[in-house]
FIDREN-415487 format. One line per field, with one value per residue (C-alpha): residue number from 0; residue in one letter; x, y, z. Coordinates in steps of 0.5 Angstrom, whole numbers, plus 500, padded with zeros to 3 digits. Layout:
// FIDREN-415487
gunu <- [NUM | ...] $
palum <- [A | ...] $
east <- [X | ...] $
north <- [Y | ...] $
up <- [Z | ...] $
//
This chain:
// FIDREN-415487
gunu <- [0 | 1 | 2 | 3 | 4 | 5 | 6 | 7 | 8 | 9 | 10 | 11 | 12 | 13 | 14 | 15 | 16 | 17 | 18 | 19 | 20 | 21 | 22 | 23 | 24 | 25 | 26 | 27 | 28 | 29 | 30 | 31 | 32 | 33 | 34 | 35 | 36 | 37 | 38 | 39 | 40 | 41 | 42 | 43 | 44 | 45 | 46 | 47 | 48 | 49 | 50 | 51 | 52 | 53 | 54 | 55 | 56 | 57 | 58 | 59 | 60 | 61 | 62 | 63 | 64 | 65 | 66 | 67 | 68 | 69 | 70 | 71 | 72 | 73 | 74 | 75 | 76 | 77 | 78 | 79 | 80 | 81 | 82 | 83 | 84 | 85 | 86 | 87 | 88 | 89 | 90 | 91 | 92 | 93 | 94 | 95 | 96 | 97 | 98 | 99 | 100 | 101 | 102 | 103 | 104 | 105 | 106 | 107 | 108 | 109 | 110 | 111 | 112 | 113 | 114 | 115 | 116 | 117 | 118 | 119 | 120 | 121 | 122 | 123 | 124 | 125 | 126 | 127 | 128 | 129 | 130 | 131 | 132 | 133 | 134 | 135 | 136 | 137 | 138 | 139 | 140 | 141 | 142 | 143 | 144 | 145 | 146 | 147 | 148 | 149 | 150 | 151 | 152 | 153 | 154 | 155 | 156 | 157 | 158 | 159 | 160 | 161 | 162 | 163 | 164 | 165 | 166 | 167 | 168 | 169 | 170 | 171 | 172 | 173 | 174 | 175 | 176 | 177 | 178 | 179 | 180 | 181 | 182 | 183 | 184 | 185 | 186 | 187 | 188 | 189 | 190 | 191 | 192 | 193 | 194 | 195 | 196 | 197 | 198 | 199 | 200 | 201 | 202 | 203 | 204 | 205 | 206 | 207 | 208 | 209 | 210 | 211 | 212 | 213 | 214 | 215 | 216 | 217 | 218 | 219 | 220 | 221 | 222 | 223 | 224 | 225 | 226 | 227 | 228 | 229 | 230 | 231 | 232 | 233 | 234 | 235 | 236 | 237 | 238 | 239 | 240 | 241 | 242 | 243 | 244 | 245 | 246 | 247 | 248 | 249 | 250 | 251 | 252 | 253 | 254 | 255 | 256 | 257 | 258] $
palum <- [M | A | D | E | K | M | E | M | A | E | V | E | T | S | L | V | T | S | G | S | K | P | A | P | A | R | P | P | N | K | F | E | K | L | F | Q | P | C | L | G | E | L | V | G | T | T | F | F | V | F | I | G | C | V | S | V | I | E | N | V | E | S | T | G | R | L | Q | P | A | L | V | H | G | L | A | V | A | V | L | V | A | C | M | A | E | I | S | G | S | H | F | N | P | P | F | T | L | A | I | Y | L | C | G | G | M | E | M | N | M | V | A | P | Y | L | A | C | Q | L | V | G | G | V | L | G | A | A | M | A | K | G | M | T | S | G | D | N | Y | A | R | A | H | G | A | A | F | A | V | L | Q | S | D | S | Q | V | G | K | A | V | F | G | E | V | A | M | T | C | L | I | T | M | V | L | L | L | G | A | V | N | T | K | T | R | T | P | L | V | P | F | L | V | G | C | T | V | I | I | N | I | L | A | G | G | D | V | S | G | T | C | M | N | P | A | R | A | F | G | P | A | I | V | N | N | Y | W | T | Y | H | W | V | Y | W | V | G | P | I | A | G | G | L | I | A | A | V | L | V | R | L | L | L | G | D | R | K | I | R | L | I | L | K] $
east <- [129 | 125 | 131 | 130 | 122 | 123 | 128 | 123 | 118 | 122 | 124 | 116 | 114 | 120 | 117 | 110 | 112 | 117 | 111 | 106 | 110 | 108 | 113 | 117 | 114 | 117 | 119 | 115 | 119 | 120 | 114 | 110 | 113 | 113 | 109 | 103 | 101 | 101 | 097 | 092 | 091 | 090 | 085 | 081 | 081 | 079 | 073 | 071 | 071 | 067 | 062 | 061 | 060 | 055 | 051 | 051 | 050 | 044 | 041 | 033 | 031 | 026 | 032 | 035 | 042 | 040 | 043 | 049 | 050 | 049 | 053 | 059 | 059 | 058 | 064 | 069 | 067 | 068 | 074 | 078 | 076 | 079 | 085 | 087 | 093 | 095 | 096 | 092 | 086 | 087 | 084 | 084 | 090 | 088 | 088 | 095 | 098 | 095 | 097 | 104 | 104 | 102 | 108 | 103 | 107 | 114 | 116 | 118 | 111 | 107 | 108 | 107 | 100 | 098 | 100 | 096 | 090 | 089 | 090 | 085 | 080 | 081 | 080 | 074 | 071 | 072 | 069 | 063 | 062 | 063 | 057 | 052 | 047 | 049 | 043 | 044 | 052 | 051 | 045 | 050 | 056 | 059 | 059 | 063 | 061 | 057 | 053 | 057 | 054 | 056 | 061 | 056 | 056 | 064 | 065 | 060 | 062 | 070 | 068 | 064 | 069 | 074 | 070 | 067 | 074 | 077 | 072 | 073 | 080 | 080 | 076 | 081 | 087 | 084 | 081 | 087 | 094 | 093 | 095 | 091 | 084 | 086 | 080 | 078 | 072 | 075 | 072 | 065 | 066 | 069 | 064 | 058 | 062 | 062 | 054 | 053 | 057 | 054 | 047 | 049 | 052 | 051 | 047 | 052 | 058 | 056 | 061 | 067 | 072 | 077 | 080 | 081 | 074 | 073 | 079 | 077 | 070 | 073 | 078 | 074 | 068 | 072 | 068 | 073 | 068 | 070 | 074 | 079 | 074 | 075 | 082 | 083 | 078 | 079 | 087 | 086 | 081 | 086 | 092 | 087 | 086 | 093 | 095 | 089 | 092 | 099 | 098 | 092 | 088 | 094 | 097 | 104 | 107 | 104 | 103 | 108 | 107 | 104 | 107] $
north <- [976 | 970 | 967 | 972 | 971 | 964 | 965 | 970 | 965 | 960 | 965 | 966 | 959 | 957 | 963 | 961 | 953 | 955 | 960 | 954 | 950 | 950 | 952 | 947 | 946 | 949 | 945 | 946 | 951 | 950 | 953 | 949 | 943 | 943 | 948 | 949 | 942 | 943 | 949 | 945 | 940 | 945 | 949 | 943 | 939 | 946 | 947 | 940 | 939 | 946 | 944 | 937 | 940 | 945 | 940 | 936 | 941 | 945 | 938 | 938 | 932 | 930 | 929 | 924 | 922 | 925 | 932 | 930 | 925 | 929 | 935 | 931 | 927 | 934 | 937 | 932 | 932 | 939 | 940 | 934 | 937 | 944 | 941 | 935 | 939 | 942 | 937 | 931 | 932 | 927 | 931 | 924 | 921 | 914 | 916 | 919 | 913 | 909 | 913 | 913 | 905 | 905 | 909 | 915 | 920 | 921 | 920 | 927 | 929 | 924 | 927 | 935 | 932 | 929 | 935 | 940 | 935 | 935 | 942 | 943 | 939 | 943 | 950 | 947 | 945 | 952 | 955 | 951 | 953 | 960 | 960 | 955 | 957 | 955 | 950 | 946 | 946 | 943 | 938 | 935 | 935 | 940 | 935 | 930 | 923 | 921 | 915 | 910 | 910 | 903 | 898 | 893 | 898 | 898 | 892 | 893 | 900 | 899 | 893 | 899 | 904 | 899 | 896 | 903 | 906 | 900 | 901 | 909 | 908 | 903 | 907 | 913 | 908 | 905 | 911 | 916 | 912 | 905 | 907 | 901 | 904 | 911 | 916 | 923 | 921 | 920 | 927 | 924 | 917 | 919 | 923 | 918 | 913 | 918 | 919 | 911 | 910 | 915 | 913 | 905 | 906 | 912 | 909 | 904 | 908 | 915 | 913 | 918 | 914 | 920 | 921 | 929 | 929 | 926 | 930 | 937 | 937 | 932 | 938 | 944 | 941 | 936 | 930 | 924 | 918 | 912 | 917 | 912 | 908 | 913 | 913 | 905 | 903 | 908 | 907 | 900 | 900 | 905 | 900 | 894 | 897 | 899 | 892 | 889 | 894 | 893 | 885 | 883 | 889 | 894 | 894 | 891 | 898 | 897 | 890 | 887 | 879 | 875 | 880] $
up <- [488 | 488 | 493 | 498 | 498 | 499 | 505 | 508 | 508 | 511 | 517 | 518 | 518 | 523 | 527 | 527 | 528 | 534 | 537 | 537 | 541 | 549 | 554 | 558 | 564 | 570 | 576 | 582 | 587 | 594 | 596 | 591 | 593 | 601 | 604 | 599 | 600 | 607 | 607 | 602 | 607 | 613 | 609 | 606 | 613 | 616 | 612 | 611 | 619 | 619 | 614 | 617 | 624 | 622 | 619 | 625 | 630 | 626 | 623 | 623 | 626 | 621 | 616 | 620 | 617 | 610 | 612 | 615 | 610 | 604 | 607 | 608 | 602 | 598 | 602 | 600 | 593 | 592 | 596 | 593 | 586 | 588 | 592 | 588 | 584 | 590 | 596 | 593 | 597 | 603 | 609 | 613 | 617 | 614 | 607 | 608 | 611 | 606 | 600 | 603 | 603 | 596 | 594 | 592 | 596 | 599 | 607 | 609 | 607 | 612 | 618 | 616 | 613 | 619 | 623 | 618 | 618 | 626 | 626 | 621 | 625 | 631 | 627 | 623 | 630 | 633 | 627 | 628 | 635 | 633 | 628 | 631 | 637 | 644 | 645 | 639 | 640 | 647 | 644 | 639 | 644 | 639 | 633 | 637 | 636 | 642 | 639 | 643 | 650 | 653 | 652 | 649 | 643 | 642 | 638 | 633 | 632 | 631 | 626 | 623 | 622 | 620 | 614 | 612 | 612 | 608 | 603 | 602 | 602 | 597 | 593 | 593 | 592 | 586 | 583 | 585 | 586 | 582 | 575 | 572 | 575 | 576 | 574 | 574 | 577 | 584 | 588 | 586 | 588 | 594 | 596 | 594 | 598 | 604 | 603 | 603 | 609 | 613 | 611 | 612 | 619 | 622 | 628 | 629 | 630 | 627 | 621 | 622 | 618 | 619 | 626 | 624 | 624 | 631 | 634 | 633 | 636 | 642 | 643 | 642 | 646 | 651 | 649 | 650 | 651 | 647 | 643 | 641 | 637 | 632 | 631 | 632 | 627 | 621 | 622 | 621 | 616 | 612 | 613 | 611 | 604 | 603 | 604 | 599 | 594 | 595 | 595 | 591 | 587 | 585 | 578 | 577 | 579 | 586 | 587 | 591 | 589 | 584 | 578] $
//
């Protein structure tokens, strides 16, 4: 009788122990691995551009750059936090290129990400046009980047876009990709960097840092004046940040030299 009680106790203990073990993680299926990340980029970029455009179109003159800076930065922080586990929360072509160059994503996802970001930019700009008043929309050129009006401004604007995009891309790479410096504060850090950059460089170039953010309003409002600046500057800045992390700032897993 005592032996039977001991056996029953052992069975109950084993059941409790086995029941407390977490179930093994299920590998992502094809939808979660391929299609869901692209949808995340599409949705995230759409709402980022939508919110950013509305903040510019309906900006109160007395607030100056503060309103667009805060809105863009907070929108980035919220969307990055929400979509991080779905797509990685790029929402920006230079981010995608830099993350790929630093080993943070597979090559077969680069082109779909870029396409979804550009389509999202157009959708977001179209949503902003449908929501805002016609007078404000026309006055703000549909939130397209209309700061540059002469060739004399172009050099400084390109340099500003390169420098500011390099900074924010470096923050992203060190905070999300580089193992040694990875931190859960990435949404906050990237959002703060957006705010800082817009407040600092808004009068120089408009502080785009994102070709998708420039491309959407340019398409919807057909405004192409100096549009190339907002491709060349951000892409160059993102590539410089990737080179810095790959060669000097990254940990041994990422760094290509001086290991």
